[in-house]
VEXDREN-2710 file (C-alpha; in Angstrom, 1 decimal):
% VEXDREN-2710
k/r/px/py/pz
1/MET/-24.1/15.4/0.8
2/SER/-25.5/12.9/-2.3
3/THR/-26.5/10.3/0.5
4/GLU/-30.3/10.9/2.1
5/THR/-31.5/9.0/4.5
6/GLY/-35.5/8.8/5.9
7/PRO/-36.2/11.0/9.0
8/ALA/-35.9/9.8/12.5
9/THR/-39.5/8.9/12.7
10/GLY/-38.5/5.2/10.7
11/ALA/-39.3/5.9/7.3
12/ALA/-37.4/4.2/5.0
13/PRO/-34.0/5.3/3.3
14/ARG/-34.3/6.9/0.3
15/VAL/-32.3/5.8/-2.4
16/PRO/-29.1/8.2/-3.0
17/THR/-28.1/10.5/-5.9
18/ILE/-25.1/11.1/-7.8
19/ALA/-24.0/14.8/-7.0
20/ALA/-22.6/16.7/-9.9
21/GLY/-18.7/17.4/-9.4
22/PRO/-16.8/19.4/-11.3
23/LYS/-17.7/20.0/-15.0
24/GLY/-14.4/19.8/-16.8
25/LEU/-12.8/20.4/-19.9
26/PRO/-13.7/19.0/-23.3
27/VAL/-11.7/15.7/-23.9
28/LEU/-9.6/16.2/-20.7
29/GLY/-12.5/16.4/-18.6
30/SER/-11.1/16.9/-14.6
31/LEU/-7.7/15.4/-15.9
32/PRO/-5.9/18.6/-15.7
33/PRO/-6.6/19.4/-12.0
34/PHE/-6.3/15.5/-10.8
35/ALA/-3.0/15.6/-12.4
36/LYS/-1.5/18.9/-10.7
37/ASP/-2.8/18.1/-7.1
38/PRO/-4.6/14.5/-7.0
39/LEU/-4.8/14.3/-3.5
40/GLY/-6.5/17.8/-3.1
41/PHE/-8.8/17.1/-6.0
42/PHE/-10.1/13.7/-4.3
43/GLU/-10.6/15.9/-1.0
44/ARG/-12.6/18.6/-3.4
45/LEU/-14.5/15.6/-4.8
46/ARG/-15.7/14.4/-1.3
47/ASP/-17.2/17.9/-0.7
48/HIS/-19.7/17.8/-3.4
49/GLY/-20.9/14.5/-1.8
50/ASP/-20.8/10.8/-1.1
51/MET/-21.5/9.7/-4.7
52/VAL/-20.2/12.2/-7.1
53/GLY/-20.0/12.2/-10.7
54/TRP/-17.0/13.4/-13.1
55/ARG/-14.6/12.7/-15.7
56/PHE/-11.3/11.2/-15.9
57/GLY/-10.3/12.4/-19.9
58/PRO/-13.4/10.9/-21.9
59/ASN/-14.2/7.9/-19.1
60/ARG/-17.5/8.4/-17.2
61/CYS/-16.5/8.4/-13.3
62/VAL/-18.3/8.3/-9.8
63/TYR/-16.1/9.2/-6.6
64/LEU/-17.3/7.2/-3.6
65/ALA/-16.8/9.1/-0.1
66/ALA/-19.0/7.3/2.5
67/PRO/-17.7/4.1/4.2
68/GLU/-20.9/2.2/3.2
69/PHE/-20.2/2.5/-0.8
70/ILE/-17.0/2.1/-0.8
71/GLY/-17.2/-1.3/0.9
72/GLU/-19.7/-2.3/-1.8
73/LEU/-17.1/-1.4/-4.3
74/LEU/-14.6/-3.6/-2.7
75/THR/-16.7/-6.5/-2.0
76/GLU/-18.4/-6.5/-5.4
77/THR/-15.0/-6.6/-7.2
78/GLU/-14.6/-9.4/-9.5
79/ARG/-18.7/-10.0/-9.0
80/THR/-20.1/-6.8/-10.5
81/PHE/-16.8/-4.4/-11.2
82/ASP/-13.9/-5.2/-13.0
83/GLN/-10.1/-4.3/-12.2
84/PRO/-9.4/-1.0/-14.5
85/ALA/-6.7/-1.6/-17.7
86/LEU/-3.7/-0.2/-15.5
87/GLY/-1.2/1.8/-17.4
88/ILE/1.8/0.1/-19.7
89/ALA/4.1/1.5/-17.5
90/PHE/2.7/-0.6/-14.4
91/ARG/1.8/-3.6/-16.5
92/THR/5.6/-3.8/-18.0
93/VAL/6.8/-4.0/-14.0
94/MET/3.9/-6.1/-12.7
95/GLY/2.8/-8.9/-15.6
96/ASN/-0.1/-10.0/-15.0
97/GLY/0.5/-10.7/-11.4
98/VAL/-2.0/-11.2/-8.6
99/VAL/-2.9/-7.6/-8.5
100/VAL/-3.4/-7.2/-12.3
101/ALA/-5.1/-10.6/-13.3
102/ARG/-8.8/-10.9/-13.6
103/GLY/-11.4/-13.4/-13.2
104/ALA/-10.6/-17.2/-13.5
105/ASP/-7.0/-16.4/-13.7
106/TRP/-6.7/-14.2/-10.4
107/ARG/-8.7/-17.0/-8.4
108/ARG/-5.8/-19.4/-9.5
109/ARG/-3.1/-17.3/-8.7
110/ARG/-4.9/-16.1/-5.6
111/SER/-5.2/-19.7/-4.5
112/LEU/-1.3/-20.4/-5.5
113/VAL/0.2/-17.3/-4.0
114/GLN/-2.2/-17.2/-0.6
115/PRO/-0.6/-20.1/1.5
116/SER/2.6/-18.6/1.3
117/VAL/1.3/-15.4/3.0
118/ARG/-1.0/-17.0/5.8
119/PRO/-0.3/-16.2/9.7
120/LYS/2.1/-19.3/10.3
121/GLN/4.3/-18.5/7.4
122/VAL/4.8/-14.8/8.6
123/ARG/5.8/-16.1/12.1
124/SER/8.4/-17.7/10.2
125/TYR/9.4/-14.5/8.7
126/ALA/9.3/-12.7/12.0
127/ALA/12.7/-13.9/12.8
128/THR/14.0/-12.4/9.8
129/MET/12.4/-8.8/10.2
130/ALA/13.7/-8.2/13.5
131/ASP/17.3/-9.3/12.8
132/SER/17.4/-7.3/9.8
133/ALA/16.3/-4.0/12.0
134/VAL/18.5/-5.1/14.7
135/GLN/21.6/-5.4/12.2
136/LEU/20.5/-1.4/10.9
137/ALA/20.4/-0.4/14.6
138/ASP/23.5/-2.0/15.4
139/SER/25.1/0.4/12.2
140/TRP/23.8/3.6/14.0
141/SER/25.6/5.7/16.5
142/ASP/24.3/8.6/18.5
143/GLY/24.6/12.1/16.5
144/GLU/24.7/10.3/13.4
145/ARG/23.2/12.2/10.7
146/ILE/21.3/9.8/8.4
147/ASP/18.7/10.2/5.3
148/VAL/15.6/8.0/6.9
149/LYS/14.3/7.2/3.3
150/ARG/17.5/5.8/2.2
151/GLU/17.9/3.9/5.5
152/MET/14.0/2.4/5.8
153/ALA/14.2/1.5/1.9
154/ALA/17.4/-0.2/2.2
155/LEU/16.0/-2.2/5.4
156/THR/12.7/-3.1/3.9
157/ARG/14.7/-3.7/0.6
158/ARG/16.8/-6.4/2.2
159/ILE/14.0/-8.1/4.3
160/ALA/11.9/-8.5/0.9
161/VAL/15.1/-10.1/-1.0
162/ARG/16.0/-12.6/2.3
163/THR/11.9/-13.4/2.7
164/ILE/10.9/-13.5/-0.8
165/PHE/14.0/-14.6/-2.5
166/GLY/15.8/-16.2/0.2
167/VAL/19.6/-14.3/-0.9
168/ASP/21.0/-12.3/1.7
169/THR/23.6/-10.0/-0.1
170/ARG/23.8/-6.4/-0.4
171/ALA/24.6/-6.7/-4.3
172/ASP/21.6/-8.8/-4.9
173/ALA/19.3/-6.0/-2.8
174/ASP/20.7/-3.2/-4.9
175/THR/20.3/-4.5/-7.9
176/MET/16.9/-5.6/-7.7
177/GLY/16.2/-2.0/-5.4
178/ARG/17.8/0.3/-8.2
179/ALA/15.8/-1.4/-11.2
180/MET/12.5/-1.1/-8.8
181/ASP/12.8/2.5/-7.8
182/VAL/13.2/3.5/-11.7
183/ALA/10.2/1.3/-12.3
184/LEU/7.9/2.5/-9.6
185/ARG/8.8/6.3/-10.2
186/GLU/7.7/5.8/-13.7
187/ILE/4.6/4.1/-13.0
188/GLY/3.6/7.2/-10.6
189/LYS/4.2/9.6/-13.4
190/GLU/2.4/7.8/-16.2
191/PHE/-0.4/7.3/-13.7
192/ALA/-0.8/11.2/-12.3
193/GLY/0.2/12.6/-16.2
194/ILE/-1.0/12.9/-19.6
195/GLY/0.8/9.3/-19.9
196/ALA/-2.5/8.0/-18.4
197/LEU/-4.2/8.3/-21.4
198/LEU/-1.6/7.9/-24.4
199/PRO/-2.3/4.5/-26.5
200/ASP/0.6/1.9/-25.4
201/TRP/2.2/2.2/-28.6
202/VAL/3.1/5.8/-28.2
203/PRO/6.5/6.1/-27.3
204/THR/7.7/8.0/-24.5
205/PRO/11.3/8.6/-22.5
206/GLY/9.6/7.3/-19.2
207/ARG/8.2/4.1/-21.0
208/ALA/11.8/3.7/-22.3
209/ARG/13.3/3.8/-19.3
210/ILE/10.7/1.5/-18.0
211/ARG/11.5/-0.8/-20.0
212/ARG/15.3/-1.0/-19.3
213/ALA/14.3/-1.3/-15.4
214/ALA/11.7/-4.1/-16.1
215/ALA/14.6/-5.9/-18.1
216/ALA/17.1/-5.7/-15.1
217/ILE/14.3/-6.7/-13.0
218/ASP/13.9/-9.9/-15.4
219/ALA/17.3/-11.0/-15.5
220/GLU/17.5/-10.6/-11.6
221/VAL/14.8/-12.4/-10.9
222/GLY/15.2/-15.1/-13.5
223/ARG/18.9/-15.8/-12.1
224/VAL/17.9/-16.2/-8.9
225/VAL/15.1/-18.6/-9.9
226/ALA/17.6/-20.7/-11.9
227/ARG/20.1/-20.9/-9.2
228/ARG/16.9/-21.8/-6.9
229/ARG/15.8/-24.8/-9.4
230/GLU/19.3/-26.2/-9.7
231/GLY/19.7/-25.8/-5.7
232/GLY/16.4/-27.4/-4.5
233/ASN/13.2/-25.9/-3.0
234/ASP/13.5/-26.6/0.4
235/ARG/14.1/-23.4/2.0
236/PRO/11.7/-21.1/3.8
237/ASP/11.3/-18.1/1.7
238/LEU/8.3/-17.3/-0.7
239/LEU/10.2/-18.5/-3.6
240/SER/10.7/-21.8/-2.7
241/ARG/7.0/-22.1/-1.6
242/LEU/5.8/-20.7/-5.4
243/LEU/8.0/-23.0/-7.0
244/THR/6.5/-26.0/-5.3
245/ALA/2.6/-24.8/-5.6
246/VAL/0.3/-26.5/-7.7
247/ASP/-3.2/-25.6/-8.5
248/GLU/-6.5/-28.1/-8.3
249/THR/-5.3/-29.5/-11.8
250/GLY/-1.6/-30.2/-10.4
251/ALA/0.1/-27.6/-12.9
252/HIS/3.0/-25.3/-10.9
253/LEU/3.3/-21.8/-11.8
254/THR/5.1/-21.3/-14.8
255/ASP/8.6/-19.3/-14.8
256/ARG/7.0/-16.1/-16.1
257/GLU/4.3/-16.5/-13.5
258/ILE/6.7/-16.8/-11.0
259/ARG/8.0/-13.4/-12.0
260/ASP/5.4/-11.5/-12.1
261/GLU/4.1/-12.9/-8.3
262/THR/7.6/-12.5/-6.9
263/VAL/8.1/-9.5/-7.9
264/THR/4.6/-8.1/-7.0
265/LEU/5.3/-9.9/-3.6
266/TYR/9.0/-7.6/-3.3
267/ILE/6.6/-4.3/-4.2
268/GLY/3.9/-5.4/-1.5
269/GLY/6.5/-6.0/1.1
270/HIS/9.3/-3.4/0.4
271/GLU/7.7/-0.2/-1.3
272/THR/4.5/0.1/1.0
273/THR/6.6/-0.7/4.5
274/SER/9.5/1.6/3.9
275/SER/6.9/4.4/3.1
276/THR/5.1/3.8/6.2
277/LEU/8.4/3.5/8.1
278/VAL/9.5/6.6/6.9
279/TRP/6.0/8.4/8.0
280/ALA/6.1/6.9/11.0
281/TRP/9.6/8.2/12.4
282/TYR/8.1/11.6/10.9
283/LEU/5.1/11.6/12.9
284/LEU/6.8/10.6/16.3
285/SER/9.6/13.2/15.5
286/ARG/6.8/15.8/15.3
287/ASN/5.0/14.5/18.8
288/PRO/6.7/13.7/21.6
289/ARG/4.0/12.6/23.5
290/VAL/3.4/9.9/21.3
291/ARG/6.6/9.1/20.9
292/ASP/7.2/8.6/24.9
293/ALA/4.0/6.3/24.8
294/LEU/5.5/4.2/22.2
295/THR/8.8/3.7/24.0
296/GLU/7.0/3.1/27.5
297/GLU/5.4/0.4/26.2
298/ILE/8.4/-1.4/24.1
299/ASP/10.6/-0.9/27.4
300/ARG/7.7/-2.6/29.4
301/VAL/6.7/-5.5/26.9
302/LEU/10.5/-6.2/25.7
303/GLY/12.1/-5.4/28.6
304/GLY/15.8/-4.9/27.0
305/ARG/15.7/-7.8/24.3
306/GLU/14.8/-7.8/20.9
307/PRO/11.3/-8.4/19.6
308/GLU/10.0/-11.5/18.6
309/PHE/6.5/-12.6/16.4
310/ASP/5.1/-13.3/19.9
311/ASP/5.6/-9.7/20.7
312/TYR/3.4/-8.4/17.9
313/ALA/0.2/-9.1/19.9
314/ARG/1.7/-7.6/23.2
315/LEU/3.0/-4.4/21.3
316/THR/-0.5/-2.8/21.0
317/TYR/0.2/1.0/21.4
318/THR/2.9/0.3/18.3
319/GLN/0.2/-1.3/16.2
320/SER/-2.1/1.6/17.0
321/VAL/1.1/4.1/16.0
322/VAL/1.2/2.4/12.5
323/LYS/-2.1/2.0/11.8
324/GLU/-2.8/5.8/12.3
325/THR/0.1/6.4/10.5
326/LEU/-1.5/4.5/7.7
327/ARG/-4.4/6.5/8.4
328/LEU/-2.7/9.8/7.7
329/TYR/-0.4/8.4/4.8
330/PRO/-1.6/5.4/3.4
331/THR/1.0/4.1/1.3
332/ILE/-2.1/3.0/-1.5
333/TRP/-4.1/6.5/-1.6
334/LEU/-6.8/5.6/-4.4
335/VAL/-9.1/2.4/-5.5
336/THR/-10.8/2.0/-9.1
337/GLY/-13.0/-0.3/-10.5
338/VAL/-14.8/-0.6/-13.8
339/ALA/-18.5/-1.3/-13.6
340/LYS/-19.9/-4.4/-15.4
341/ALA/-23.2/-4.8/-16.6
342/GLY/-25.9/-4.8/-13.5
343/ALA/-23.6/-2.8/-11.5
344/ARG/-25.1/-0.9/-8.6
345/ILE/-23.8/1.3/-5.6
346/GLY/-26.3/2.0/-3.2
347/GLY/-28.9/1.0/-5.3
348/VAL/-27.9/3.3/-7.9
349/PRO/-27.0/1.9/-11.4
350/MET/-23.4/2.2/-12.5
351/PRO/-23.7/2.3/-16.5
352/GLU/-21.6/-0.1/-17.7
353/GLY/-17.9/0.9/-18.0
354/THR/-18.3/3.6/-15.9
355/ARG/-15.1/3.9/-13.6
356/VAL/-15.7/4.4/-10.1
357/TRP/-13.1/5.7/-7.6
358/THR/-12.2/6.3/-3.9
359/SER/-9.8/7.8/-2.1
360/GLN/-8.0/6.6/1.5
361/TRP/-6.3/9.8/1.6
362/ALA/-9.6/11.9/1.3
363/THR/-11.3/9.3/3.4
364/HIS/-9.2/8.5/5.9
365/ARG/-9.1/12.9/6.4
366/ASP/-12.9/13.1/6.6
367/ALA/-13.6/14.4/10.2
368/ARG/-17.1/12.2/10.2
369/TRP/-15.3/9.2/10.4
370/PHE/-12.1/10.5/12.3
371/PRO/-12.9/13.6/14.9
372/GLU/-9.6/16.2/14.8
373/PRO/-8.8/14.4/11.4
374/GLU/-5.2/16.1/10.9
375/GLU/-4.2/15.3/14.6
376/PHE/-1.9/12.2/15.0
377/ARG/-3.7/10.3/17.7
378/PRO/-2.7/6.3/17.9
379/GLU/-5.4/6.4/21.1
380/ARG/-8.3/6.4/18.7
381/TRP/-7.5/2.5/17.8
382/ASP/-7.7/1.7/21.3
383/ALA/-9.8/-1.5/21.4
384/GLU/-11.9/-0.3/24.7
385/ASP/-11.5/3.6/24.7
386/GLY/-11.1/4.3/21.1
387/ASP/-13.6/5.9/18.4
388/ASP/-16.0/4.0/17.1
389/ILE/-14.7/3.3/13.5
390/ALA/-17.0/2.5/10.6
391/GLU/-16.1/-0.4/8.6
392/TYR/-14.5/0.8/5.3
393/ALA/-13.7/4.1/6.7
394/TRP/-10.1/3.0/7.1
395/PHE/-9.1/1.0/4.4
396/PRO/-5.0/1.0/3.5
397/PHE/-4.8/-2.5/2.5
398/GLY/-8.2/-2.4/0.4
399/GLY/-11.0/-5.0/1.2
400/GLY/-13.4/-7.5/0.4
401/PRO/-12.0/-10.4/-2.0
402/ARG/-8.7/-8.5/-3.7
403/VAL/-7.8/-7.3/-0.2
404/CYS/-4.1/-7.2/-0.2
405/LEU/-3.0/-10.9/0.3
406/GLY/1.0/-9.1/2.2
407/THR/-1.9/-7.4/4.9
408/ARG/-0.3/-9.2/7.9
409/PHE/3.2/-9.6/6.7
410/ALA/3.3/-5.6/6.5
411/MET/1.6/-5.0/9.8
412/VAL/4.2/-7.6/11.9
413/GLU/6.8/-6.1/9.7
414/ALA/6.5/-2.4/10.4
415/VAL/5.5/-3.4/13.9
416/LEU/8.5/-5.3/14.9
417/VAL/11.0/-3.0/13.1
418/LEU/9.5/0.2/14.8
419/ALA/9.8/-1.6/17.9
420/ALA/13.4/-3.0/17.4
421/LEU/14.8/0.6/16.3
422/ALA/12.6/2.4/18.8
423/ARG/14.0/0.4/21.5
424/ARG/17.4/1.7/21.2
425/PHE/17.1/5.2/19.3
426/THR/15.0/8.2/18.5
427/LEU/15.0/9.9/15.7
428/GLU/15.3/13.9/15.1
429/ILE/14.2/14.5/11.7
430/ASP/15.1/17.9/10.6
431/PRO/12.3/20.9/11.2
432/GLY/9.7/21.6/8.2
433/THR/7.2/20.3/6.9
434/ILE/7.0/16.9/4.5
435/ASN/4.2/16.9/2.1
436/PRO/3.1/13.5/0.5
437/VAL/3.6/13.4/-3.1
438/PRO/1.0/10.4/-4.8
439/ALA/3.5/8.2/-7.1
440/LEU/2.3/4.6/-6.9
441/THR/2.5/4.6/-3.1
442/LEU/2.6/8.3/-1.0
443/GLN/5.9/9.2/-0.6
444/PRO/7.7/12.5/1.0
445/ASP/8.6/15.5/-1.5
446/ARG/12.3/16.0/0.2
447/GLU/14.7/14.3/1.8
448/VAL/13.8/13.0/5.2
449/MET/17.2/13.5/6.9
450/ALA/17.5/13.2/10.7
451/THR/19.8/13.2/13.8
452/VAL/20.1/9.8/15.8
453/ARG/19.6/9.9/19.6
454/ALA/20.8/7.0/21.6
455/ARG/18.0/6.3/24.2
END
């Protein structure tokens, strides 16, 4: 390990050192093994130590594996670490939304967006979440064959367009969804491949596809925003709140800023929750004991009715199922930051420009923090009898000042949707292992086909 502590006699801890990671190739560094298997690559880096040096192309990098160091990176973002310059595919889709913006611009955007996803507002969206799930359950029948990925994507897409844009037609959801699917796929390809090192001006077929997808997204968002401006903003959706939000100078968000923030919220509210629900169904299908414990709680808490917002706090085991799913299959699987002048981690200087990485995938599966890390065991999250989990050993939503604004929204959505569907059905997913593919989020490597079974 690179983390060194003093002996048990009480001697002061020694400053950690940066362990040498893989040597890599000239110019490319460790890009080839990273591109081939990013998840396995981070697990192998973790085995070198808690603070590991390596190269991503020509860029000097440090990988962090210990929660104490991860916490420093997350909490120091904005002060001594910058957001990295994300690829052109990401920037084409996300624009300069709150996830991408830096410094004073980020602080302004966050202050305008955050009120829209506070607990009080999430409560107002809960009925839409549950109602959408109930409508999906009403469309299922015993013995039916379904594509779980497609069903969960359609469900969370509908919830997203209803809560964010205030529209409720399948055409609206499908038009936005098709463009988003293309965009997210190309972002993932660029990030994990040689495209990450190509200058922005280099034309590629993938970049052409993402420009067309972004144009479709722009047109759809622009149409909805224009319609809303004409019809008034006194509606309970996120778009209405963004249209009326003002900063400390009294200025409103511009149309371009509205576009960037709604797209950011859409991706956060649709793509990540859809992926989490697919992995939850997969894990429940492979673990009957957990599935039975889940349905027992749902039956006991709901008593035959549909879930409501207040049930979220009572569905503690269901919350644990979602948390354990996010541990094993975190939708966001890596975090990076770029060191500013004077940056340190664990007391170790990080030269300006050093790119510092950590991975939820590798950390969440580290046996030091999670005994039997490959086991799906929601009980580890029990408030009284669960494991003693170190802060920042689990960070599916990031942390620090740039923690995901939609954390509460995503957790409530996943729990209420799972409760509404599992109250009436179980899903028997076809045999065989399903492996994660690290794109923008962790996605299954094949169709997730299942047989619906009425309870």
